[in-house]
N, C-alpha and C positions, 0 to 999 in steps of 0.2 A: 803663454797667456791664455790660450784656448783651453788648456788642461785645467787652469785655475777656474775658469767659468763653468766648465763641466763639473768640477768638484763642488762649486757653489750651488749648481742646480741640483745635484744629488743630495746636498746637505739640507736644503730647504724644501725638498719634494714632499708634498703632502700625500699620504697614502689614502686610498679609497676606503680603508678600514678605519673607522673612527673609534679610537680608544681613549679620547680625552675631550675636553671642552674647547670651544673656539677661543676663549680668553687664554687658556693654557697654550694653545698653538701660537698665539701672538708672541709669546716669549721665545720659543725655540725656532720659529720659522721666520716671521717678519723681522723681529729684532736682530736675530743672528745675521740675516741677509743684509739688513741695513748697516750693521757694524762692519761687516766684511767689505761691503761696497764703499763705505767711507774710508776704510784703510787703503783700498785700491785707489781712490781718488787722491788721497794724500800722497801716495806713492807716485802717481802719475805727475802730480804737481812738482814733486821733487825732481823728476826727470826733466821737466820743462825748464825750470829755472833754479837758481840758488835759493836755499831757504833763508839766507840772510846776506845782506849787502851793506857793508859799513863804509862810510865816507870819511876820509881824513886826508892829511897832507901826504906827500910822497915819501916822507921819512920812514913810514912803516909799510911794508909790502901788503898789498890788498889781501892775499890769501892768508897771511899770518894774522892780520887783524880780524878777518871774518871768522877764522877758526877759533881764535882766542875769545871773541865775544860770544860765539855760539856755545863754547864749553863753559865759560865763566859767567854766563848770563848777562842780560842787559837790564836797564832800569828806567823808570820814568818818575817824575815828581808829582805827587798827588795834588799839591797846590796849583800846579800848572794846568790841570785839567779844567779848572774853572776860569782860566784867563781867556780873553777874547782872541779868537784865532785870526792871524794875519796882522794883528796890531801889537799884542803883548807877547804872544808866543807864535813860533812858526808852525807848530803842530801840537795837539792836545798832549799834555804830559811832558813836553820837551821845553826846557828853559835854558838860559845862559849861565845858570849857577849850578853848583854841585848839589846843593840841597843838604839838609840835615838827614841823618840816618832814619829818623822816624818819619820823614816826609818822602822817603824813597819807597817805590813799589818795585820789587825785583821780580823779573820774569825768568824763571828757570824750569819751566815744565818740560824742557827738552832733555833735562838731565835725569834719565831713568836707566837703570841697569837692566839689560835684557835678560829675561828668564830663559832657561833652557827648556824647550818643549819636551813633554813626556813622550818617551819612545813607546807608543802604543800602536797597535796595528789596526785600530778601527779606522774606517774611511773618513770619519770626521777629523781625527787628529792628523791623519796622513794628508788631508787637504790643507790643514794649517801648515804642516811642514813644507808642502810644495809651494805655498805662498812665500814663506820666509826664504826658501832656497831660491825662488825666482827673483825675489828682491835682492838677495846677496849676489847672484850671478849678474843681474842687470847692472848693479852698481860697480862691481869689480871689473866688468868688461869695458868700462869707460874711465879713463885715467882722470878726467876732470871731476868726476863725482865719487871716485874711490874712497876718498877721505870721509865721505858722509855715509858709508854703508852701515856702520854701526848705529848711527842715529836713525837711519831709515828702518832698520830691523826693530829698534826699540819702539818706534811709533806704531809699526804694524803690530808688534807683540801686544801693546796695550789694548788695541781693539780686539785682537784674537783671544786674549785671556778673558776679556769681558764677554766675548761671544761664547767661550767655553762655559763660563759661569751661568749664562742664560740657557745653555743647552743641557747642563747637568741634571736638572729635574726631569727633563724628558728622557735622558739616558737611564736614570733610576727607575722611572715608571715603566719603560720598555723592558727592563730587566725583571721587575717584579710582576708585570702583567703576564709575561711569559708566553704570549701568543694565545691566551685563553679565548679571547673574542674571535680570533680568526679560526681557531679549532672548532668552536661551537657554531660558527656560521655554516660550515659545510656547504658552501656555495649556495646557501638559501637566499642570498642577496640577489641572485640572478632571477630566480623565480621561473625559469624556463627549463623544466625537467619533467620526466614522466611522472605520472601520478603515483606509481608504485615506489619510485625512488624518493619522491617528495614525502610520501607517507613514512617511509623507513627513516629518513633523516629527521622528520619531526618527532618520531617516537624516540630516537636516540637523544635528541635535545631535551625532550620532556623527561626521559628517564634520568638524565644527568641532573636537571633542575630538581627533580623529586628526591634523588638520592643525596644531593649535596645542599639541600635547603638549610639555611641558617649557618652555613660554613663559609660565607664570603665577606664577613665583616672586616677581618684583618686585611683582606685584599683591597677592599674599598678604602679603608683608612689609610693605606699606603698611598693611594692616589691623592686623597685629600691632603696628606702630608706633603706630597710633591707640589700641590698648588700653594700650600702655605710656604714652602721653600722658595717658590717663584716670587712670592710677595716679599719675603725676607731679602731675596737677592736684589730685586729692583730697588728697594728702599736702601739697602746697603750700597748699591752702586751710586745712588744719589749722594750719600754721605762721603763715599770715597772720592767722588769727583769734587765735592765741596772742599775736601781736604786738599785735593790736588791743585785747586785754584785758590788756595788761601782763604777759604770761607766765602767766596763770592758766587759759587754756583747755585746754592740752595734757593736764592731769590733771583737768579739770573733772568728767568723769563718774565717775572713780575716787574723787574726793573726795566726791562726792554719795553714792556707795554706802557708803563708809566712815562717813560721817556718819549714814546711816540705820541702820547696824549698831551704832554706838557710842552711849554715853549722851549724850543731847541736852544735858545741862548741862555736859559736859566738853569739848565741841567746838563750834566756831562753824560755822554753816551756810554751806557754800561758795556756795550760790545767793544768800544774803543778802549775802555778802561781795562777790561780783561784781556782783550786781544788787540793790542796797539799795532798800528802799521809802522810806526816809527818810535824808536827808543834811543837811549844814550848808552854808551859803553866807555869805561875808563881803562886805558891801557898804560902801563908803566914800563919804562925801559931806561937803560943807562944812556946818558948823553955823552957828548965829546969830552966833557970835563970829568966824567966819572960819577957825576951826581945823578940821582934818580929823577927822571923827567916824567911828568904826568901829561897824557894826551887824551882829550875827549873826542869821541867819535859819535856820529849819528848813524844809526843802523836802521835799515828798512827790512821789515819782516813780511814779505808778500804772502807767505802761507797763512797768515792770520786772517786774510780775507776769506779763505776757505774754512779755516778753523771756527770762526765765529758763526758761520752758517750751520756747520755740523753740530756744534754744541747747543745752539739755540733750538735746533730741531730735536736733539736728544733730550733737552730739558722738557719740552712739551710732551714728547713721546713717553718718557719715563713717568711723568705725572699722570698721563692717561693710563698707562699700564698699572700704576699704583692704585688709581681709583677703581678701575675695572676688576683688578685682582682682589682688592679689598672687598668689593661687593660680592665677588664670587666666594670668598672665604666665609662671609656672613651668610650667604645663601646655603653653603654646605652645613654650617652650624644649625641653621633652621631645619634643614633636611634631617640631620642626625636626631634632633630632639622633637620633631613634629611629624609623626606618621601621617597625620591628616594632610599635611603639605605634600607628602610623597604620593598620596592618593590623588590630590588635585593635579600635580605635575604629570602623572601618568595619564590622567584623563585629558588634560590639556594637549599633551603631545601626541597621544595615540587614540584618536577619536573612534577608531574602528573597534577597539576593545570594549566589551561591555563594562558598565560601571560596577555592577555587582561582582564581576570577575576580578576587577582591580581591587575592590575593597576586601574581598576574601584573601587574595594573595598577600596584600600588605598586612592584613590582620594576622596571618599565620606565618609570616616570614620576618626577617630582620632587614636592617638598613642595607647591608651588603648585598642581599638578594635583590633589593630594589635597584641598586646601582647596576648590578649585572644585567638585570632585565631591561633597564633603560638603555644601556649600551647596546644590547642585542637588538632592541627595537630600532635603534639608529642605523643598524647595519643590515638587517635582513629584510626580506620582502614584507610589506605591511600586512598583506593577507595571511601569510604564513605566521607572522608574529601574533596576529589576532587569534588564529587557531590554537597556537601553542599556549597562549595566555588563557584561553577558554578551557582547554583540556587540563591545564595545571590547576585552575580554579575548581573545576569539577572534581578532580582527584583529591584536592585538599578538603573540599566540602563533604565528600562522600566517604572519606577514609580518615581514621585517626592515625596520622603519621607518627611513627614511633619516636621521632626526634622532636616533634612539635608538641608542647604542652596543651595547646588548643585553648585559646582564650576567646570564647564565644561572646559575641556582642560588644567586644572592645577591640581596638586596634593595637597591635603589638608594638611596644617601644623598640628602639634600636638595640 
């Protein structure tokens, strides 16, 4: 278990070198950490108690009934959720009738086929493998829970594959970024070095910016594409979960809020409706006479107490991520089409840099250069960045760079 948490720490560790935005980091750090933590919580709960306990007569062995109802799903009656508790029904959704098929709400989100994890050597995937292996060993070492090891791995896998999807844009950007920011920093973030060494490094950085001006657009667009991919992923996760819960997840959080504000007796609890603590199960077997006998059982699902808390949190978290990432994508679009906004943002963030220097640089460069300079300003010493920006502006102002057409008096478009 300690190895698992060490892997989790390394997975969500934030580097001191900033190559992306805070909103982008929410996807691959906080979200991944939350999903993996939830999977561990679900796993621990399964070690503590049985995921399902069904009550019936002694005619059917308890283990047989529990396993059957777990595999073949349980159900509740929609009309029984509105009945008075303790008078008309013993529990919301549970009644003394079988109910019509259209009145049944079947719960079968346990029935998922486990995917085989990709055999990659990255530390992130290796961490996922170690979690699954730990879950497998832990269940197979205990005879009482051995029969549930496949279900355990399925549950963990759902969270882990979701985590991989959230981490994928980060992995793509790390591959495309290629360590450019780290290479250009040259330890200039420390600021404590000899004047000779500092001067040499500033000249190297200035020469790179001068020689490669207007060649960073594709590099920046790749990052913007990763942010857009993060937005598509989180929206897609919402739709997948909505499908997973039979169309009940998309409005789950709103329904919970409405239920809290309304009279408890007039509305059914949406958390109980999606994650019931008690359901029904129908078991058929041959009787003494050779005829098929029908047996109704009441099943308690203790894990749903945990599941409802997990998914209500995920609903609000995904909504927050969707809003923040949508605003970020809109912000990027404005940056692409508005050079004046790029000037304003540089002035707002780096107040030590002269205004005229910023305007000259933005006028004679492209959007990708702006993005690179912004990232460099986030990572290197502010005084050194001010000097580099000033020197670059002077060189652009005093020389007709052979790659820059030179649009005087106007700010260059992206």
